[in-house]
Each structure stands twice: as C-alpha cells, then as structure tokens.
mmCIF file of the C-alpha atoms, coordinates in Angstrom:
data_MODEL
# 
_entry.id   MODEL 
# 
loop_
_atom_site.group_PDB 
_atom_site.id 
_atom_site.type_symbol 
_atom_site.label_atom_id 
_atom_site.label_alt_id 
_atom_site.label_comp_id 
_atom_site.label_asym_id 
_atom_site.label_entity_id 
_atom_site.label_seq_id 
_atom_site.pdbx_PDB_ins_code 
_atom_site.Cartn_x 
_atom_site.Cartn_y 
_atom_site.Cartn_z 
_atom_site.occupancy 
_atom_site.B_iso_or_equiv 
_atom_site.pdbx_formal_charge 
_atom_site.auth_seq_id 
_atom_site.auth_comp_id 
_atom_site.auth_asym_id 
_atom_site.auth_atom_id 
_atom_site.pdbx_PDB_model_num 
ATOM 1   C CA . MET A 1 1   ? 15.968  -0.410  15.601  1.00 0.00 ? 1   MET A CA 1 
ATOM 2   C CA . ASN A 1 2   ? 17.158  0.075   12.386  1.00 0.00 ? 2   ASN A CA 1 
ATOM 3   C CA . ASP A 1 3   ? 15.188  2.145   9.767   1.00 0.00 ? 3   ASP A CA 1 
ATOM 4   C CA . PHE A 1 4   ? 14.106  -0.079  6.632   1.00 0.00 ? 4   PHE A CA 1 
ATOM 5   C CA . ARG A 1 5   ? 13.749  2.443   3.702   1.00 0.00 ? 5   ARG A CA 1 
ATOM 6   C CA . PRO A 1 6   ? 11.833  0.592   0.376   1.00 0.00 ? 6   PRO A CA 1 
ATOM 7   C CA . PRO A 1 7   ? 13.923  1.423   -2.934  1.00 0.00 ? 7   PRO A CA 1 
ATOM 8   C CA . SER A 1 8   ? 13.600  5.298   -4.216  1.00 0.00 ? 8   SER A CA 1 
ATOM 9   C CA . PHE A 1 9   ? 12.149  4.318   -7.243  1.00 0.00 ? 9   PHE A CA 1 
ATOM 10  C CA . LEU A 1 10  ? 8.998   2.747   -5.740  1.00 0.00 ? 10  LEU A CA 1 
ATOM 11  C CA . PRO A 1 11  ? 6.799   4.895   -3.585  1.00 0.00 ? 11  PRO A CA 1 
ATOM 12  C CA . ALA A 1 12  ? 5.914   2.960   -0.407  1.00 0.00 ? 12  ALA A CA 1 
ATOM 13  C CA . VAL A 1 13  ? 3.765   3.173   2.682   1.00 0.00 ? 13  VAL A CA 1 
ATOM 14  C CA . ILE A 1 14  ? 5.636   1.769   5.748   1.00 0.00 ? 14  ILE A CA 1 
ATOM 15  C CA . CYS A 1 15  ? 3.745   -0.245  7.879   1.00 0.00 ? 15  CYS A CA 1 
ATOM 16  C CA . THR A 1 16  ? 5.457   -0.198  11.561  1.00 0.00 ? 16  THR A CA 1 
ATOM 17  C CA . ALA A 1 17  ? 4.733   -3.232  14.320  1.00 0.00 ? 17  ALA A CA 1 
ATOM 18  C CA . GLY A 1 18  ? 4.272   -1.124  17.630  1.00 0.00 ? 18  GLY A CA 1 
ATOM 19  C CA . SER A 1 19  ? 2.766   -2.097  21.018  1.00 0.00 ? 19  SER A CA 1 
ATOM 20  C CA . PRO A 1 20  ? 0.242   -2.488  22.054  1.00 0.00 ? 20  PRO A CA 1 
ATOM 21  C CA . SER A 1 21  ? -0.644  -3.837  18.140  1.00 0.00 ? 21  SER A CA 1 
ATOM 22  C CA . PRO A 1 22  ? 0.756   -2.609  14.854  1.00 0.00 ? 22  PRO A CA 1 
ATOM 23  C CA . ALA A 1 23  ? 0.047   0.703   13.410  1.00 0.00 ? 23  ALA A CA 1 
ATOM 24  C CA . PHE A 1 24  ? 0.680   2.117   9.692   1.00 0.00 ? 24  PHE A CA 1 
ATOM 25  C CA . THR A 1 25  ? 3.222   5.168   9.473   1.00 0.00 ? 25  THR A CA 1 
ATOM 26  C CA . ALA A 1 26  ? 2.586   6.648   6.176   1.00 0.00 ? 26  ALA A CA 1 
ATOM 27  C CA . PHE A 1 27  ? 6.114   7.291   4.716   1.00 0.00 ? 27  PHE A CA 1 
ATOM 28  C CA . VAL A 1 28  ? 3.609   8.445   1.511   1.00 0.00 ? 28  VAL A CA 1 
ATOM 29  C CA . ASP A 1 29  ? 0.428   9.468   2.388   1.00 0.00 ? 29  ASP A CA 1 
ATOM 30  C CA . PRO A 1 30  ? -1.151  10.044  0.161   1.00 0.00 ? 30  PRO A CA 1 
ATOM 31  C CA . PRO A 1 31  ? -0.136  7.333   -2.796  1.00 0.00 ? 31  PRO A CA 1 
ATOM 32  C CA . PRO A 1 32  ? 1.163   8.803   -5.989  1.00 0.00 ? 32  PRO A CA 1 
ATOM 33  C CA . THR A 1 33  ? -1.306  9.745   -8.391  1.00 0.00 ? 33  THR A CA 1 
ATOM 34  C CA . GLY A 1 34  ? -2.054  8.075   -11.081 1.00 0.00 ? 34  GLY A CA 1 
ATOM 35  C CA . GLN A 1 35  ? -3.311  8.236   -15.107 1.00 0.00 ? 35  GLN A CA 1 
ATOM 36  C CA . VAL A 1 36  ? -5.109  6.053   -17.514 1.00 0.00 ? 36  VAL A CA 1 
ATOM 37  C CA . ASP A 1 37  ? -2.791  3.769   -19.589 1.00 0.00 ? 37  ASP A CA 1 
ATOM 38  C CA . VAL A 1 38  ? 0.083   4.648   -17.527 1.00 0.00 ? 38  VAL A CA 1 
ATOM 39  C CA . PRO A 1 39  ? 2.330   1.908   -15.924 1.00 0.00 ? 39  PRO A CA 1 
ATOM 40  C CA . TYR A 1 40  ? 1.260   2.427   -12.023 1.00 0.00 ? 40  TYR A CA 1 
ATOM 41  C CA . SER A 1 41  ? 3.373   1.202   -8.982  1.00 0.00 ? 41  SER A CA 1 
ATOM 42  C CA . PHE A 1 42  ? 2.951   0.919   -5.088  1.00 0.00 ? 42  PHE A CA 1 
ATOM 43  C CA . TRP A 1 43  ? 4.998   -0.812  -2.765  1.00 0.00 ? 43  TRP A CA 1 
ATOM 44  C CA . VAL A 1 44  ? 3.117   -1.222  0.894   1.00 0.00 ? 44  VAL A CA 1 
ATOM 45  C CA . THR A 1 45  ? 5.891   -2.541  3.206   1.00 0.00 ? 45  THR A CA 1 
ATOM 46  C CA . THR A 1 46  ? 6.809   -3.705  7.236   1.00 0.00 ? 46  THR A CA 1 
ATOM 47  C CA . ASN A 1 47  ? 9.087   -1.876  9.487   1.00 0.00 ? 47  ASN A CA 1 
ATOM 48  C CA . PRO A 1 48  ? 11.403  -3.406  10.352  1.00 0.00 ? 48  PRO A CA 1 
ATOM 49  C CA . GLY A 1 49  ? 10.136  -6.749  7.983   1.00 0.00 ? 49  GLY A CA 1 
ATOM 50  C CA . ALA A 1 50  ? 7.286   -8.062  9.427   1.00 0.00 ? 50  ALA A CA 1 
ATOM 51  C CA . ASP A 1 51  ? 6.115   -11.319 7.649   1.00 0.00 ? 51  ASP A CA 1 
ATOM 52  C CA . GLY A 1 52  ? 2.297   -10.767 7.123   1.00 0.00 ? 52  GLY A CA 1 
ATOM 53  C CA . THR A 1 53  ? -0.367  -10.960 4.102   1.00 0.00 ? 53  THR A CA 1 
ATOM 54  C CA . TYR A 1 54  ? -1.852  -8.139  2.871   1.00 0.00 ? 54  TYR A CA 1 
ATOM 55  C CA . THR A 1 55  ? -5.373  -7.394  1.008   1.00 0.00 ? 55  THR A CA 1 
ATOM 56  C CA . SER A 1 56  ? -7.223  -4.324  0.116   1.00 0.00 ? 56  SER A CA 1 
ATOM 57  C CA . THR A 1 57  ? -10.476 -3.330  -0.999  1.00 0.00 ? 57  THR A CA 1 
ATOM 58  C CA . ALA A 1 58  ? -11.818 -1.061  -4.235  1.00 0.00 ? 58  ALA A CA 1 
ATOM 59  C CA . LEU A 1 59  ? -8.168  -1.075  -5.838  1.00 0.00 ? 59  LEU A CA 1 
ATOM 60  C CA . PRO A 1 60  ? -9.283  1.808   -8.996  1.00 0.00 ? 60  PRO A CA 1 
ATOM 61  C CA . ALA A 1 61  ? -9.836  -0.688  -12.122 1.00 0.00 ? 61  ALA A CA 1 
ATOM 62  C CA . GLY A 1 62  ? -6.678  -2.057  -13.719 1.00 0.00 ? 62  GLY A CA 1 
ATOM 63  C CA . LEU A 1 63  ? -4.655  -2.500  -10.452 1.00 0.00 ? 63  LEU A CA 1 
ATOM 64  C CA . SER A 1 64  ? -4.131  -4.909  -8.376  1.00 0.00 ? 64  SER A CA 1 
ATOM 65  C CA . LEU A 1 65  ? -2.304  -6.254  -4.967  1.00 0.00 ? 65  LEU A CA 1 
ATOM 66  C CA . SER A 1 66  ? -0.276  -8.291  -4.493  1.00 0.00 ? 66  SER A CA 1 
ATOM 67  C CA . THR A 1 67  ? -0.425  -10.510 -1.492  1.00 0.00 ? 67  THR A CA 1 
ATOM 68  C CA . ALA A 1 68  ? 3.571   -9.257  -0.469  1.00 0.00 ? 68  ALA A CA 1 
ATOM 69  C CA . GLY A 1 69  ? 2.275   -6.173  -0.498  1.00 0.00 ? 69  GLY A CA 1 
ATOM 70  C CA . VAL A 1 70  ? 3.125   -4.049  -4.162  1.00 0.00 ? 70  VAL A CA 1 
ATOM 71  C CA . ILE A 1 71  ? 0.443   -2.543  -5.926  1.00 0.00 ? 71  ILE A CA 1 
ATOM 72  C CA . THR A 1 72  ? 0.740   -2.294  -9.505  1.00 0.00 ? 72  THR A CA 1 
ATOM 73  C CA . GLY A 1 73  ? -1.007  -2.624  -12.905 1.00 0.00 ? 73  GLY A CA 1 
ATOM 74  C CA . THR A 1 74  ? -2.184  0.153   -15.925 1.00 0.00 ? 74  THR A CA 1 
ATOM 75  C CA . PRO A 1 75  ? -4.995  2.000   -14.642 1.00 0.00 ? 75  PRO A CA 1 
ATOM 76  C CA . SER A 1 76  ? -8.186  1.579   -17.205 1.00 0.00 ? 76  SER A CA 1 
ATOM 77  C CA . ALA A 1 77  ? -10.562 4.577   -15.704 1.00 0.00 ? 77  ALA A CA 1 
ATOM 78  C CA . PRO A 1 78  ? -9.941  7.905   -14.350 1.00 0.00 ? 78  PRO A CA 1 
ATOM 79  C CA . GLY A 1 79  ? -11.647 8.717   -10.915 1.00 0.00 ? 79  GLY A CA 1 
ATOM 80  C CA . THR A 1 80  ? -11.109 8.676   -6.753  1.00 0.00 ? 80  THR A CA 1 
ATOM 81  C CA . THR A 1 81  ? -11.344 5.511   -5.038  1.00 0.00 ? 81  THR A CA 1 
ATOM 82  C CA . VAL A 1 82  ? -11.008 5.033   -1.199  1.00 0.00 ? 82  VAL A CA 1 
ATOM 83  C CA . VAL A 1 83  ? -8.944  1.955   -0.392  1.00 0.00 ? 83  VAL A CA 1 
ATOM 84  C CA . THR A 1 84  ? -8.270  0.217   2.517   1.00 0.00 ? 84  THR A CA 1 
ATOM 85  C CA . ILE A 1 85  ? -5.159  -1.861  2.661   1.00 0.00 ? 85  ILE A CA 1 
ATOM 86  C CA . THR A 1 86  ? -5.037  -3.918  5.624   1.00 0.00 ? 86  THR A CA 1 
ATOM 87  C CA . LEU A 1 87  ? -2.022  -6.081  6.688   1.00 0.00 ? 87  LEU A CA 1 
ATOM 88  C CA . THR A 1 88  ? -2.193  -9.599  8.541   1.00 0.00 ? 88  THR A CA 1 
ATOM 89  C CA . SER A 1 89  ? 1.174   -10.638 10.471  1.00 0.00 ? 89  SER A CA 1 
ATOM 90  C CA . ALA A 1 90  ? 1.927   -14.122 10.541  1.00 0.00 ? 90  ALA A CA 1 
ATOM 91  C CA . GLY A 1 91  ? 0.531   -13.675 14.057  1.00 0.00 ? 91  GLY A CA 1 
ATOM 92  C CA . ALA A 1 92  ? -2.785  -12.913 13.357  1.00 0.00 ? 92  ALA A CA 1 
ATOM 93  C CA . LYS A 1 93  ? -2.450  -9.828  14.404  1.00 0.00 ? 93  LYS A CA 1 
ATOM 94  C CA . THR A 1 94  ? -4.022  -7.090  11.545  1.00 0.00 ? 94  THR A CA 1 
ATOM 95  C CA . VAL A 1 95  ? -3.525  -3.539  10.987  1.00 0.00 ? 95  VAL A CA 1 
ATOM 96  C CA . ALA A 1 96  ? -5.528  -1.265  8.154   1.00 0.00 ? 96  ALA A CA 1 
ATOM 97  C CA . LYS A 1 97  ? -4.849  2.075   6.793   1.00 0.00 ? 97  LYS A CA 1 
ATOM 98  C CA . SER A 1 98  ? -7.452  3.587   4.285   1.00 0.00 ? 98  SER A CA 1 
ATOM 99  C CA . PHE A 1 99  ? -5.792  6.142   1.341   1.00 0.00 ? 99  PHE A CA 1 
ATOM 100 C CA . THR A 1 100 ? -7.273  8.109   -1.673  1.00 0.00 ? 100 THR A CA 1 
ATOM 101 C CA . PHE A 1 101 ? -6.073  6.788   -5.359  1.00 0.00 ? 101 PHE A CA 1 
ATOM 102 C CA . VAL A 1 102 ? -6.761  9.641   -7.517  1.00 0.00 ? 102 VAL A CA 1 
ATOM 103 C CA . ILE A 1 103 ? -6.196  8.651   -11.303 1.00 0.00 ? 103 ILE A CA 1 
ATOM 104 C CA . LEU A 1 104 ? -6.224  10.892  -13.944 1.00 0.00 ? 104 LEU A CA 1 
ATOM 105 C CA . PRO A 1 105 ? -7.624  10.886  -17.328 1.00 0.00 ? 105 PRO A CA 1 
# 
C-alpha cells in the first residue's frame, strides 16, 4: 500500500481506512498550537485517499473546517477546546477522532 503524506508545510491528521471499519491514525497529534490573530491551517486527510465529507464540533472561535478536511482561519479568542472531527465516507462509514486545540493569547 502506498502511504500518502500531505505537503510538509501543512500539519495533518491522517485518517486510515482499515478493517473491519475505518480508524484514525494521527500524523500530528495533537494539532499545532495556534495564536490569537495569527492565521492557522491544519489539514485532515485520508490515507490512501478515501472519498468522504468531514465535519467537526466545537472548533475554536475564528476557525472553520471545510468538507474536504482543511481547518483554516484566524483564531479570535485564547483557550483550550476539545474538537471532534468526523469523516463520513462515500460508503456511509464514519470515523471520529477528538483532539485538544490550544489557542494562545
């Protein structure tokens, strides 16, 4: 199996589809610390490129997750937030992983 690695300039969590159901494998865990008023990017991707849609809960203020799995934005408030990212595959399988995001003042 080929290992997909995202571009090195963008941190990522890799979601690996496994048997009997998909499971997340962390490439970067936890996500890098962010800072208020500093642009932030974090890429959630699949390995080896499964189709699906990403959703999340409780992202820090100022950040958003695209359905393709890219968290971007400029954090607007400091704090620590537990975020759950869910991938729903084209085959209707779902996997979820929780992470702690830290945003510094």
